[in-house]
N, C-alpha and C positions, 0 to 999 in steps of 0.2 A: 516201326522205327528201327533203324539199323545202328548197331553199336560195334565199334571196332574192338576186337579182343586181341591182345598181344600174345604171341606164342610163348610157351613156357621157357624156351631157351633165351629169348630176349629179356624176359622178366628176370630170370636168374642172373644173366649177365649184368643187367642194371643194378640188381641188389649187390652183387659181388663188387662192382666198382664203387658203389656208395658205401659199402661196409668196410672196404679195405682199410681206410685210415683208422676206424674204430678198433679193428682187431690188431692193428700194428702198434708200434711204440708210440708214445705220446709226442706231440709237437713241442719244440723248444725254440727259445730265442736266446741269443748269446752275444758276448763281446769278447774281443781278443786284442792282444798287443803282440808285436813281433818285430822281426828284423829281416830286411831284404839284403842278402849278402852281396848281390851283384851291383845294386845301386848304392849300397852303404847307407841305407835310410831306415829309420824306425818306422813302424807301421801300427796304426790302430784301426779297428773296424768292428763290424758286427755281422751276424748271420742268423738265418732261420734254418731249422731242421723240420721238414714236413714229410712225415712218413707216407710212402705209397703202398708199402707192404712190410712184412717183417724184416726184410733184408735191404730194401732200397728206400732212400730218402731223397726228396728234392732239397737242394742245399744252396740257396742263393746267399751271396755275401757281398759286402762292400769293404774296400780297404782304402785308407787315406795314408799316403806316404808323406812323412814329415821331413822332406828334403829342404835344402837351403835355397834352391833356385826354382821358382815357379811352383806349380802344384801338380800333383799326380794323384788321380783317383782311379781305383780299379773296381770293376763290377764282375762278379762271376756267377754263372748259372750252372751249377754242377749237379750231378747225381752221385750220391754216396752209397757204397755197397758195404754193409756190415758183414764182416767175415765170420763172426761168432755171436749172433744175437742171443740174448739171454745170459751170456757169460759176463763176468766182471773181472777185470776191465774188458772193454770191447775194442777190437781193432777194426779199422775201416780203410777202404781205398775208394778213389773216385776220380772224377774229371768232368770237363765240360768246356763251355765257351768262356772266354775271358776278354773283357773290353777295358782298355786303358784310355783315360782322358787326360791329356797333358795341356796345361795352360802356363804360358810365360810371356811376359812383355806385351800383353794385350792380344796375343794370338793363342789359338788352341787347335789341337788335333785329336782325333780319335783313332785308335788302332785295335782291331779285333784279332784275337788269337785263341789259344786253347790252353788248358792247364790240367795237370795231374796232381792228386793229393793223396796223402796217407796219414793216419794218425792213430792215437790211442785215447780212449775216453773212459773215465770212471762212470758207472751207471748206478751209483748208490744214492738214495734219497732224491730230492727235487733239484739239487744243483749238481752239475757234472763238470769237473775240471777236465781239460783235455790239452794235448800237445799235438801239433799237426805240422807237417812239411808240405809245401806247395811249390811245384815247378811250373813256371809260365813260359809259353812258347809263342813268340810273335815274329813271324818271318825268320830272319837269320839270327834274331836275338832270343836268348833264353835267360831266365832269372830264377833264383831259388830264395824262398823265404821260410822262416820258421816262426810259428805262432803258438802262443799259449793263451788259453782263455777259459771261460766259464759259460756253460749253457744252463738255462733255467727252464724247468718244465712249465708249459703254459696250461695244459689241461690233461 
């Protein structure tokens, strides 16, 4: 009977990939409120922080813009880089893809661009207040929003 034996490097690589989140910071879910200075709209939304290692987190988020005409919803798929992990407070930078979905008068459109973000977050206890600035770039248009929120430790 023939059995396949994986090489030691393959097994070590698989263990490192599977163990990375356990060694990294904990996952978080959060909510935020903010203001889009270019659209002159209030913003509410939520996000997840899913650690990939000690420095980098997958950071998906959704924003709902509370404008008077139609609706605008933004989805971001960002990577967040912690500049000083383990310190309190923690500073971070990041960026990624940003998708805006606009609906008004029975029609809708979707526009894909990118964003950059930076912020500061308290890392004491199980709830973490933060303040974050986010710049969005879509073709010739750009916008800046400032968010304040709260992240809650999942596990």
